[in-house]
C-alpha positions as CSV (number, residue, x, y, z in Angstrom):
1,M,124.8,79.8,127.6
2,D,124.5,82.7,130.0
3,T,121.8,82.2,132.7
4,S,121.2,86.1,133.2
5,K,117.7,87.2,132.6
6,V,116.8,90.3,130.9
7,A,113.4,92.0,130.7
8,V,112.7,94.4,127.7
9,I,109.7,96.7,128.2
10,G,108.0,97.4,124.8
11,S,107.7,95.6,121.5
12,G,108.1,98.4,119.1
13,F,111.0,98.3,116.6
14,A,113.4,99.4,119.2
15,G,112.3,96.7,121.7
16,L,112.3,93.9,119.1
17,S,115.7,94.9,117.8
18,A,117.1,95.0,121.5
19,A,115.6,91.7,122.3
20,A,116.9,90.0,119.2
21,Y,120.5,91.2,119.9
22,L,120.3,90.4,123.7
23,S,119.0,86.8,122.9
24,R,121.6,86.4,120.3
25,A,124.2,87.0,123.0
26,G,122.9,84.2,125.1
27,Y,120.6,85.9,127.7
28,R,117.3,84.8,128.5
29,V,115.0,87.5,127.4
30,D,111.2,88.2,128.4
31,I,109.6,91.1,126.5
32,F,106.6,92.8,128.1
33,E,104.0,94.5,125.8
34,K,101.0,96.6,127.1
35,N,98.9,95.9,124.1
36,E,97.4,92.8,122.7
37,S,99.8,92.4,119.8
38,S,103.6,93.2,119.3
39,G,105.0,96.0,116.9
40,G,104.2,99.2,118.8
41,R,103.3,102.0,116.4
42,A,103.9,99.2,113.4
43,R,100.7,97.2,114.6
44,Q,98.2,96.3,112.0
45,A,94.5,96.4,112.2
46,S,92.2,94.1,110.1
47,Q,88.6,95.0,109.5
48,Q,86.1,94.3,106.9
49,G,88.7,92.9,104.6
50,Y,91.0,95.9,105.1
51,I,94.7,95.6,106.6
52,F,95.7,98.8,108.0
53,D,99.2,99.8,109.0
54,M,98.6,101.7,112.1
55,G,101.7,103.9,111.9
56,P,105.0,103.7,109.9
57,S,104.5,103.7,106.1
58,W,107.7,104.9,104.6
59,Y,110.4,102.3,103.9
60,W,113.4,104.3,103.7
61,M,117.1,103.4,104.4
62,P,116.8,99.9,103.2
63,D,120.5,99.2,104.2
64,V,119.5,99.5,107.8
65,F,116.9,96.7,107.6
66,E,119.4,94.6,105.5
67,R,122.2,95.2,108.3
68,F,119.8,94.1,110.9
69,F,118.7,90.8,109.1
70,D,122.3,90.0,108.1
71,D,123.3,90.1,111.8
72,F,121.1,87.1,112.4
73,G,121.9,85.3,109.3
74,Y,119.0,86.5,107.2
75,R,117.8,88.8,104.3
76,P,114.6,90.8,104.4
77,G,113.3,88.6,101.3
78,D,113.5,85.6,103.7
79,F,110.3,87.3,105.4
80,Y,108.7,89.6,103.1
81,E,108.6,90.9,99.4
82,L,109.9,94.2,98.9
83,K,108.6,96.5,96.1
84,R,110.4,99.5,94.8
85,L,107.9,102.2,94.2
86,D,107.9,104.3,91.1
87,P,106.9,107.0,91.3
88,G,108.4,107.2,94.8
89,F,105.7,109.5,95.8
90,V,103.7,112.4,94.6
91,M,103.4,116.0,95.7
92,V,100.3,118.1,95.2
93,F,100.5,121.8,95.0
94,P,97.8,124.6,94.6
95,E,95.6,124.2,91.8
96,N,95.8,120.3,92.3
97,E,99.1,120.6,90.2
98,A,100.8,117.2,90.8
99,L,104.5,116.5,90.9
100,A,105.5,112.8,90.7
101,I,108.9,111.8,91.9
102,P,110.4,109.2,89.6
103,D,112.5,106.5,91.1
104,R,115.2,106.6,88.1
105,S,118.0,109.2,88.7
106,D,118.1,110.4,85.0
107,E,114.1,111.0,85.0
108,L,114.7,112.9,88.5
109,Y,117.3,115.1,86.9
110,T,115.0,115.9,84.0
111,L,112.1,116.6,86.3
112,F,114.2,119.2,88.2
113,E,115.4,120.9,85.3
114,S,111.7,121.2,83.9
115,V,110.7,123.0,87.1
116,E,113.9,125.3,87.4
117,A,116.6,125.9,84.7
118,G,120.2,124.7,86.0
119,S,118.6,122.8,88.9
120,A,119.7,119.2,87.5
121,E,123.3,120.1,88.0
122,K,122.5,121.6,91.5
123,L,120.8,118.5,92.5
124,R,123.8,116.4,91.4
125,A,125.9,118.6,93.7
126,F,123.4,118.5,96.6
127,L,123.0,114.7,96.5
128,K,126.7,114.2,96.4
129,E,127.1,116.1,99.5
130,A,124.1,114.2,100.9
131,A,125.7,111.0,100.0
132,Y,128.7,111.9,102.1
133,K,126.7,112.7,105.1
134,Y,124.7,109.5,104.8
135,K,127.8,107.5,104.8
136,V,129.5,109.2,107.5
137,G,126.1,109.3,109.5
138,M,125.4,105.7,109.0
139,D,128.9,104.4,109.6
140,K,130.2,106.9,112.3
141,L,127.4,108.5,114.0
142,V,124.3,106.7,114.5
143,Y,125.6,103.7,116.2
144,K,127.1,105.7,118.9
145,P,125.5,105.4,122.4
146,G,125.9,108.9,123.1
147,L,127.5,108.6,126.6
148,S,130.8,110.4,126.0
149,Y,132.1,113.1,123.5
150,F,135.1,110.9,123.4
151,E,133.1,108.8,121.0
152,F,133.5,111.2,118.4
153,I,137.4,111.3,118.5
154,D,137.5,110.0,115.1
155,L,140.0,111.3,112.3
156,D,137.5,110.9,109.5
157,L,135.0,112.7,111.5
158,F,137.4,115.7,112.3
159,K,138.4,115.8,108.7
160,G,134.9,116.1,107.4
161,I,133.2,118.1,110.3
162,F,132.6,121.1,107.9
163,K,131.1,118.9,105.3
164,L,128.7,117.5,107.7
165,Q,127.1,120.8,108.3
166,A,125.8,120.0,111.8
167,F,125.9,123.8,112.7
168,T,124.2,125.2,109.3
169,N,120.4,125.1,109.2
170,F,118.5,123.0,106.8
171,R,116.4,125.8,105.2
172,D,119.4,128.0,104.3
173,H,121.0,124.8,102.9
174,V,118.2,124.1,100.5
175,R,118.0,127.6,99.3
176,K,121.7,127.8,98.3
177,Y,120.8,125.3,95.5
178,F,117.2,125.8,94.5
179,S,114.8,128.8,94.5
180,H,111.6,127.4,92.9
181,P,108.9,126.9,95.8
182,K,108.0,123.4,94.5
183,L,111.7,122.2,94.7
184,I,112.2,123.9,98.0
185,A,108.9,121.9,99.3
186,L,110.1,118.7,97.8
187,M,113.6,119.0,99.5
188,E,112.5,120.2,102.8
189,F,109.6,117.7,103.5
190,P,111.7,114.9,104.6
191,V,112.6,116.9,107.8
192,L,108.9,116.7,108.8
193,F,109.9,113.2,109.8
194,L,112.5,114.7,112.2
195,G,110.1,116.9,114.0
196,A,111.3,120.4,113.6
197,M,111.0,123.4,111.2
198,P,113.8,123.4,108.5
199,E,115.3,126.5,110.1
200,D,115.7,124.7,113.4
201,T,117.1,121.3,111.7
202,P,120.9,120.9,111.0
203,A,121.8,120.6,107.4
204,L,123.3,117.2,108.4
205,Y,119.9,115.8,107.8
206,S,120.1,116.4,104.0
207,L,121.2,112.7,104.3
208,M,117.4,112.3,104.4
209,N,117.0,113.5,100.8
210,Y,119.8,111.1,99.6
211,A,117.8,108.2,101.3
212,G,114.5,109.2,99.8
213,L,115.8,110.3,96.2
214,Q,118.7,107.9,95.7
215,L,118.1,104.9,97.8
216,G,114.5,104.7,96.9
217,T,111.0,104.3,98.4
218,W,110.1,100.8,99.1
219,Y,107.1,98.9,100.3
220,P,107.0,95.6,102.1
221,M,104.1,93.6,100.5
222,G,101.4,92.7,103.0
223,G,102.3,96.2,104.9
224,F,104.7,97.5,107.3
225,G,103.4,95.2,109.9
226,K,105.3,92.4,108.0
227,V,108.8,94.0,109.3
228,S,107.7,93.8,112.9
229,E,106.4,90.3,112.4
230,A,109.8,89.3,110.9
231,M,111.7,90.8,113.7
232,R,109.5,88.9,116.2
233,T,110.0,85.7,114.4
234,I,113.8,86.0,114.6
235,C,113.3,86.8,118.5
236,E,111.2,83.7,119.0
237,R,113.5,81.4,117.1
238,Q,116.1,82.5,119.6
239,G,113.9,81.8,122.5
240,V,112.6,85.2,123.5
241,R,109.3,84.9,125.5
242,F,106.5,87.5,124.7
243,F,104.1,88.6,127.3
244,E,101.4,90.8,125.7
245,N,98.5,92.5,127.6
246,E,101.0,92.9,130.3
247,P,102.0,96.4,131.0
248,V,104.8,96.9,133.5
249,T,103.5,98.7,136.5
250,S,106.6,99.1,138.5
251,L,110.3,98.7,138.8
252,T,111.7,97.8,142.2
253,V,115.2,99.1,142.7
254,S,117.5,97.7,145.4
255,G,120.7,99.7,145.8
256,R,121.9,100.5,142.3
257,K,119.9,97.8,140.4
258,V,116.5,97.0,139.2
259,S,115.7,93.9,141.0
260,T,112.1,93.2,140.3
261,V,109.8,93.8,137.4
262,R,106.0,93.8,138.1
263,T,103.0,93.6,135.8
264,P,99.3,93.0,136.7
265,L,100.0,89.2,136.4
266,R,103.3,88.5,137.5
267,E,106.4,89.7,139.5
268,A,109.9,88.5,138.4
269,G,113.6,89.2,139.1
270,Y,115.9,90.2,136.3
271,D,119.7,90.9,135.9
272,G,119.1,93.7,133.5
273,V,116.2,95.7,132.3
274,L,115.9,97.5,128.8
275,A,113.2,100.0,128.7
276,A,112.0,100.5,125.1
277,A,108.6,102.0,126.0
278,D,108.1,105.7,126.3
279,Y,111.1,107.1,128.1
280,N,109.0,109.7,130.0
281,H,106.6,107.2,131.1
282,I,109.3,104.8,132.3
283,E,110.9,107.5,134.4
284,Q,107.8,109.4,135.7
285,R,105.5,106.4,136.4
286,L,107.6,103.4,137.0
287,L,110.5,104.9,139.0
288,R,110.9,106.8,142.0
289,P,112.1,110.5,141.8
290,E,115.6,109.8,143.1
291,H,115.9,107.2,140.3
292,R,115.2,109.2,137.4
293,N,117.6,110.7,134.9
294,Y,115.3,113.9,134.5
295,A,112.7,115.8,136.3
296,A,109.2,116.5,134.9
297,E,110.5,120.2,134.1
298,Y,113.2,118.7,131.8
299,W,110.7,116.8,129.7
300,D,108.5,119.9,129.5
301,S,111.3,121.7,128.0
302,R,112.1,119.3,125.3
303,V,111.0,120.0,121.7
304,L,108.9,117.1,120.6
305,A,108.3,115.8,117.1
306,P,104.6,116.2,116.0
307,S,101.6,114.2,117.0
308,A,99.2,113.4,114.2
309,L,95.5,113.1,113.3
310,I,95.1,109.9,111.4
311,F,92.0,108.5,109.5
312,Y,91.9,104.9,108.5
313,L,89.4,104.7,105.5
314,G,88.1,101.8,103.5
315,L,86.7,103.0,100.2
316,S,84.4,101.1,98.1
317,C,85.9,102.3,94.8
318,R,89.2,102.8,93.2
319,V,90.9,106.0,93.3
320,D,93.3,106.4,90.3
321,K,94.5,109.7,91.0
322,L,96.1,108.5,94.2
323,A,99.8,107.2,94.3
324,H,101.0,104.9,97.1
325,H,102.3,108.0,98.7
326,T,100.7,111.3,98.1
327,L,101.8,114.5,99.8
328,F,99.3,117.5,99.9
329,F,101.3,120.6,99.9
330,D,98.7,122.8,98.4
331,T,98.7,125.0,101.3
332,S,101.5,126.8,103.2
333,L,104.2,124.5,104.8
334,E,105.6,127.3,106.8
335,K,102.2,128.2,108.4
336,H,101.3,124.8,109.3
337,A,105.0,124.2,110.8
338,H,104.5,127.4,112.8
339,E,101.2,126.1,114.3
340,I,102.9,122.9,115.3
341,Y,106.3,124.3,116.7
342,K,106.0,128.0,117.4
343,R,102.4,128.7,118.4
344,P,101.0,125.2,119.1
345,Q,97.2,124.9,118.0
346,W,95.0,123.0,115.8
347,P,96.1,124.1,112.2
348,S,94.1,126.5,110.4
349,D,94.9,125.2,106.9
350,P,96.8,122.0,107.3
351,L,98.9,120.1,105.0
352,F,98.4,116.3,104.9
353,Y,99.8,112.9,103.5
354,V,97.8,110.1,102.1
355,C,98.9,106.5,101.9
356,C,97.1,104.3,99.6
357,P,98.9,100.8,99.8
358,S,96.2,99.2,97.8
359,R,97.6,101.0,94.9
360,S,100.7,98.5,95.1
361,D,99.2,95.6,96.9
362,D,95.9,93.9,96.4
363,T,96.0,92.0,99.7
364,V,95.2,94.9,101.8
365,A,91.7,95.8,100.6
366,P,88.7,93.9,99.1
367,V,88.7,93.7,95.2
368,G,87.8,96.9,93.8
369,H,88.2,98.9,97.0
370,E,91.1,101.0,98.2
371,N,92.8,101.1,101.5
372,V,93.5,104.8,102.6
373,F,95.6,106.3,105.5
374,I,95.4,110.1,105.9
375,L,97.8,111.6,108.3
376,M,97.8,115.3,109.4
377,P,100.8,116.5,111.4
378,L,99.5,118.1,114.7
379,A,101.3,119.9,117.8
380,P,101.6,117.4,120.7
381,G,99.8,117.9,123.8
382,L,96.6,119.5,122.3
383,D,93.0,118.9,123.2
384,D,91.7,116.0,121.3
385,N,88.0,115.3,120.9
386,V,85.5,113.8,118.4
387,A,84.2,117.2,117.2
388,L,87.6,118.5,116.2
389,R,88.4,115.2,114.4
390,E,85.3,115.5,112.5
391,R,86.1,119.0,111.6
392,Y,89.4,118.2,110.1
393,F,87.9,115.1,108.4
394,E,85.7,117.3,106.4
395,K,88.7,119.8,105.8
396,V,90.9,117.1,104.3
397,M,88.1,115.3,102.4
398,D,87.2,118.6,100.7
399,R,90.6,118.8,99.2
400,L,90.9,115.0,98.7
401,E,87.8,114.7,96.8
402,R,88.7,117.8,94.7
403,Y,91.9,116.2,93.8
404,A,90.6,112.8,93.0
405,G,87.4,114.0,91.1
406,L,85.3,111.7,93.0
407,P,82.6,111.9,95.8
408,L,84.6,109.8,98.1
409,R,82.7,110.4,101.3
410,D,79.9,108.5,99.8
411,K,82.3,105.6,99.1
412,V,83.5,105.3,102.8
413,D,82.5,101.8,104.1
414,Y,85.0,101.7,107.1
415,K,86.3,104.7,109.0
416,R,88.6,105.0,112.2
417,S,90.3,108.1,113.6
418,Y,93.4,108.2,115.7
419,C,94.8,111.2,117.6
420,V,96.5,112.5,120.5
421,N,94.4,110.7,123.2
422,D,95.0,107.4,121.3
423,F,98.7,107.8,121.4
424,K,98.7,108.4,125.0
425,A,96.4,105.5,125.7
426,D,98.1,102.9,123.5
427,Y,101.9,103.9,123.9
428,H,101.9,106.0,126.9
429,A,103.4,108.5,124.5
430,Y,104.5,111.7,126.3
431,K,102.0,114.6,125.2
432,G,100.6,112.3,122.7
433,N,103.6,112.6,120.4
434,A,103.7,110.3,117.3
435,Y,107.4,110.5,116.2
436,G,109.5,111.0,119.4
437,L,111.8,113.9,120.0
438,A,112.8,116.6,117.6
439,N,116.2,116.3,115.9
440,T,117.1,119.9,116.7
441,L,120.8,121.0,117.2
442,R,120.4,121.0,120.9
443,Q,118.8,117.5,120.8
444,T,121.3,115.6,118.6
445,A,123.5,112.9,119.7
446,N,124.8,113.4,123.2
447,L,122.3,116.1,123.8
448,K,119.5,113.6,123.7
449,P,118.2,111.9,126.9
450,A,120.8,109.3,128.0
451,I,120.6,105.8,126.8
452,R,121.8,104.8,130.3
453,N,120.2,105.3,133.7
454,K,122.7,107.4,135.9
455,H,121.2,106.0,139.2
456,I,120.6,102.4,138.3
457,D,123.4,100.4,136.7
458,N,121.3,97.8,135.0
459,L,118.6,99.9,133.3
460,F,119.1,101.1,129.9
461,Y,116.7,102.9,127.4
462,A,115.9,102.6,123.6
463,G,113.5,104.2,121.3
464,Q,112.7,107.4,119.6
465,L,113.1,109.5,122.7
466,T,116.8,108.8,123.0
467,V,119.7,108.3,120.5
468,P,119.8,108.3,117.5
469,G,116.2,109.6,117.0
470,P,112.8,109.3,115.5
471,G,111.7,107.1,112.7
472,V,111.8,103.2,112.2
473,P,115.4,102.9,110.9
474,P,116.8,104.9,113.9
475,S,114.5,102.7,116.4
476,I,116.1,99.6,115.1
477,I,119.6,101.0,115.6
478,S,118.6,102.3,119.0
479,G,117.7,98.8,120.2
480,K,120.9,97.5,118.8
481,V,123.0,100.2,120.6
482,A,121.2,100.0,123.9
483,A,121.3,96.2,123.7
484,G,125.1,96.5,123.4
485,Q,125.5,98.7,126.3
486,L,123.5,96.2,128.5
487,I,125.5,93.4,127.2
488,K,128.7,95.2,128.2
489,Y,127.3,96.0,131.5
490,L,126.3,92.2,132.1
491,K,129.7,91.0,131.0
492,Q,131.6,93.3,133.3
493,K,129.6,92.3,136.4
494,K,130.6,88.6,136.1
């Protein structure tokens, strides 16, 4: 067994993934977490019989999870039960008209045809193209470290470069196939997870439509926290040590190497460091200016994915109108997106998303109650205070009550809000972002912040501010890719 020691900073999905691969390779791994539990944004909170997922709630791209567990000789089912949701989600439009998105392909084509004549065949063509992008993206692109353009010298990539549509925008791509506003909204909403307006997002990302509409929307019973718990279990079985409530306060650099990692409780030397906490925080707070990849001005010029205002609610009643995932598109997506990306401000008439996992899982709420998570996308870096949060709570509850046909505010027996200031406090999130760096054309692949420090040979980065991008599956992949690069370095130095 190699006696080299590696420190991993942050225990979100990227950190857990990296620690698992590093320990599998034989290194002694310590993972430092500033919060009291691991999981990063996928932590859970238990209150009054409710179990709330603090962050991620969409289980898409199941093949990424399967590939991770398979790398260690497991299956997801060894740790948690997966339930495929049907409908996958519901979209609410003006006048509270709801569109339930079925899991079965034949029902999906029928639904599209009922909304817009001829759209079933167009959907088949759209998804066939998206399936190609998904296969190439997952097999050829997302596992690249983004350190050299020579990584993309691949015959299959060159042959399919135009089919990937990296230089066509998503908005125009969707409108080539569909004209009905409901279908356009349905096809465009996944790019909200990518952090940019449809016109600024490459059409390559129609692969997300394939992931959501063809591969299915899933739910890990017990909540999304079960996934991070499973990854932690794999790490612990391989000897990874977890140090919680231990934020890293500084990195000491000697020559071209990090020599010492300091926390309030300890100081230890390591042969390699993998930073899976907020990239900007690592650079701007833990490193001296001469050791940083990027100056503050660089970060300020980046296009960030949104922050969010979140409400965790316990309701002492059942809400039959709510699906597991319900998206409120009863106001203008374009206007809300403009107020996130073009003229950052608190939105005038926001869209929002409601997750009600107790519709699928009776373990996350007391009997007869509902567990409700409400998320409103928001521009990062905005002022955040209790008065603003309450103002928007009233706005979303007005619309939610109207849709549900129930006086839900009277049924709230638990309530907690979470917003920009909380993302900063809990995760050192740059400008309080919730999702990371937007996947715009100028921030894709090698144009993202580098996975390797240019001045320090044994410092690497993982997470949603570097390759391949925001979201749970990309973060898991990021940890694997960064770990691979650190392993390569450690082997070369011997």
